[in-house]
C-alpha positions in Angstrom: 42.6 -58.6 -112.7 39.4 -57.1 -110.3 40.1 -60.4 -107.5 43.9 -59.9 -108.2 43.1 -56.0 -107.3 41.1 -57.0 -104.3 43.2 -58.8 -102.8 46.2 -56.3 -103.2 44.0 -53.9 -101.3 42.9 -56.6 -98.6 46.6 -57.0 -98.2 47.5 -53.2 -98.1 44.5 -52.6 -96.0 45.8 -55.1 -93.4 49.1 -53.6 -93.6 48.4 -50.3 -93.4 46.2 -50.6 -90.7 48.6 -52.8 -88.6 46.9 -55.7 -88.0 50.6 -56.6 -88.1 50.1 -56.9 -84.4 49.3 -60.3 -84.1 52.8 -60.7 -85.3 54.7 -58.9 -83.4 53.1 -59.8 -80.1 52.1 -62.8 -80.7 54.0 -65.9 -79.0 55.1 -64.4 -76.0 54.0 -66.5 -72.8 56.3 -64.1 -70.5 56.4 -60.9 -71.1 59.6 -59.4 -70.9 61.3 -55.6 -71.8 61.8 -55.7 -74.2 58.3 -57.2 -75.4 56.5 -54.3 -72.9 58.6 -51.7 -75.3 57.3 -53.5 -78.4 53.4 -53.0 -77.7 53.6 -48.9 -76.5 55.3 -48.6 -80.0 52.6 -50.6 -81.5 50.4 -48.8 -79.3 51.8 -45.3 -80.7 52.6 -45.9 -83.8 49.1 -47.5 -84.2 47.7 -44.1 -84.3 50.5 -42.2 -85.8 49.5 -39.8 -88.4 52.6 -37.5 -89.3 56.0 -38.0 -89.1 57.1 -36.2 -86.4 54.3 -38.7 -84.1 56.6 -41.7 -86.5 59.5 -40.0 -84.2 58.3 -40.0 -81.4 56.7 -44.0 -81.5 60.3 -44.7 -82.4 62.5 -44.0 -79.5 60.7 -46.6 -77.7 62.2 -49.0 -79.5 65.6 -47.3 -80.0 68.0 -49.6 -78.4 65.6 -52.8 -79.3 67.1 -54.9 -82.0 64.6 -57.5 -83.4 62.9 -58.6 -86.1 59.9 -57.0 -84.4 61.4 -53.7 -83.5 62.7 -54.0 -87.1 59.3 -54.3 -88.4 57.6 -51.3 -86.5 60.9 -49.0 -87.6 59.7 -50.0 -91.1 56.3 -49.9 -90.7 57.1 -45.5 -89.0 59.2 -45.4 -92.3 56.0 -46.1 -94.9 53.5 -43.8 -92.6 55.7 -40.7 -91.8 55.8 -41.1 -95.6 52.4 -41.0 -96.0 52.5 -44.4 -97.7 49.2 -46.2 -96.1 46.3 -47.5 -97.5 44.6 -45.0 -99.7 47.6 -44.0 -101.8 48.8 -48.1 -101.9 46.3 -48.9 -103.6 46.3 -46.2 -106.3 49.6 -47.1 -106.6 48.9 -50.9 -107.8 45.3 -50.1 -109.4 48.1 -48.3 -112.1 48.9 -51.9 -113.2 45.4 -51.6 -115.0 45.0 -48.0 -116.1 42.0 -47.2 -118.4 42.9 -47.3 -121.5 44.4 -43.2 -122.6 44.5 -42.7 -118.6 48.7 -42.1 -118.5 50.9 -41.7 -121.1 53.9 -43.3 -118.9 54.5 -46.9 -118.7 52.0 -48.6 -116.3 54.9 -49.1 -113.7 56.6 -46.3 -114.5 52.8 -44.7 -113.5 52.7 -47.0 -110.2 56.3 -45.6 -109.4 55.9 -42.4 -109.1 53.0 -43.1 -106.2 55.8 -44.5 -104.2 59.4 -42.0 -104.3 60.0 -41.1 -101.2 61.1 -37.6 -99.8 64.1 -37.7 -99.1 64.4 -34.4 -97.6 62.5 -36.4 -94.6 65.8 -37.9 -93.1 64.9 -40.0 -90.5 62.3 -42.1 -93.3 64.1 -42.6 -96.4 64.0 -44.6 -99.0 66.8 -46.6 -98.1 66.2 -46.8 -94.3 62.9 -48.4 -95.3 64.9 -50.8 -97.3 67.0 -51.8 -94.4 64.4 -51.8 -91.7 61.9 -54.0 -93.9 65.0 -56.4 -94.6 65.5 -56.6 -90.6 62.2 -57.5 -90.0 62.4 -60.9 -92.6 58.6 -59.8 -93.7 58.4 -60.7 -97.0 55.4 -58.6 -97.9 56.8 -55.6 -96.8 60.2 -56.4 -97.7 59.3 -56.4 -101.3 57.4 -52.7 -101.0 60.4 -50.7 -100.0 62.5 -52.7 -102.8 59.4 -51.0 -104.8 60.5 -48.0 -103.0 63.4 -47.5 -103.4 63.3 -48.2 -107.5 61.1 -45.3 -107.5 62.6 -43.0 -105.4 66.6 -43.6 -106.6 65.2 -42.9 -110.7 63.2 -40.0 -109.3 65.8 -38.8 -106.9 68.1 -38.0 -110.1 66.7 -35.8 -111.4 64.4 -34.0 -108.9 61.0 -35.6 -109.8 59.9 -36.3 -106.5 56.5 -35.7 -104.7 55.5 -32.7 -104.0 52.2 -33.2 -101.9 52.2 -36.3 -99.4 48.6 -34.6 -98.3 46.8 -38.4 -97.5 43.8 -35.6 -98.2 45.0 -35.3 -101.9 46.8 -38.4 -102.9 48.1 -38.7 -106.1 48.6 -34.3 -106.6 52.3 -34.1 -106.6 53.1 -37.9 -108.3 53.9 -36.9 -111.5 55.2 -40.4 -113.9 56.2 -39.2 -116.6 58.0 -36.7 -115.6 60.0 -39.6 -113.9 60.1 -41.5 -117.6 61.5 -38.7 -118.9 64.6 -38.8 -117.2 64.9 -42.3 -118.0 66.6 -42.3 -120.6 69.0 -39.4 -119.0 69.9 -42.1 -116.6 71.4 -44.6 -119.3 73.1 -41.8 -121.5 75.2 -41.1 -117.9 75.6 -45.7 -117.7 76.1 -45.6 -121.0 79.0 -43.2 -120.5 80.1 -44.9 -117.5 79.7 -41.9 -114.9 80.6 -43.0 -111.7 77.7 -42.1 -110.1 75.4 -43.5 -112.5 77.1 -46.8 -112.8 76.1 -47.3 -109.1 73.0 -46.0 -108.7 72.2 -48.5 -111.6 73.6 -51.1 -108.8 71.3 -49.7 -106.5 68.2 -50.2 -108.7 69.1 -53.8 -109.7 69.7 -54.5 -106.1 66.0 -53.4 -105.0 65.1 -54.8 -108.2 65.6 -58.5 -107.1 64.2 -58.0 -104.1 61.1 -57.0 -105.4 60.7 -59.7 -108.3 61.4 -62.1 -104.8 58.7 -60.3 -103.0 56.3 -60.1 -105.9 56.3 -62.5 -108.8 56.6 -65.9 -108.0 54.1 -68.8 -109.2 50.8 -67.9 -107.5 51.6 -63.5 -106.9 48.7 -61.3 -107.9 51.3 -58.8 -109.2 53.1 -62.0 -111.6 51.3 -61.5 -114.9 51.2 -57.9 -114.9 53.4 -55.0 -116.2 55.7 -54.7 -113.4 56.6 -58.7 -113.0 56.8 -58.8 -116.7 59.5 -56.1 -116.3 61.1 -56.8 -112.9 61.4 -60.7 -114.4 63.2 -59.5 -118.3 66.2 -56.9 -116.9 66.9 -60.0 -114.3 67.0 -62.2 -117.1 69.0 -59.9 -119.5 71.3 -58.8 -116.3 71.8 -62.2 -115.2 74.1 -61.7 -111.3 75.8 -58.4 -112.0 73.0 -55.9 -110.2 74.6 -52.9 -112.8 72.6 -54.2 -115.9 69.9 -54.9 -114.1 69.2 -51.7 -113.4 70.0 -50.4 -116.6 67.7 -53.2 -118.5 65.0 -52.2 -116.5 65.6 -49.0 -116.7 65.4 -49.6 -120.9 62.5 -51.3 -120.0 60.9 -47.8 -118.5 62.2 -45.5 -120.9 60.4 -43.4 -123.2 
């Protein structure tokens, strides 16, 4: 497990520091106007530390429709929400909690750290999910999918983070509050409430993306609680995303 955590830390730290810059600008023997915009946006976002600064950086690629530009937008969404190296490391460390340290399941505790603040309307979980999918980069697609699952569950009851201060990582992320609302959502799904069915489908779709990105053979998370639950939910739910979402919620309930 220690080796897996070190590998995750390395991956997430590299992501946070935007060493993906090499990916964004590689292969360009002749720099075009689009390349210049991408390079400028990347240099800008590499030092951005707030949603306002991210917004300013993203204006430089606002008219660029490419996987590279989408990756910058995806990365900007994460930075604007404070989802950088330290918080990501803490999130994934919840898969191996210290004995007696939490009352919620490891996956629910991890999810608490991944919830996005919906008041940042330019950087919602859905926008991050869309931008990351358009980037084509598997690792960020999976991360955005986990964010969408966590945020969808948290939004239902208002179990949202109250502190996104990078200097106070973990404050305001309440795993037990999220877990307590799972049963309420399941009751709404059982009652065939249209909004709840739609939310379950959104969770199921995101769960499929997360499972594809993180739970394959050789993945550092393939034997951890998050993949055990994702795999079981997808097997149980079959091809119906609403059923997958409901199955995952059943696995996360108290």
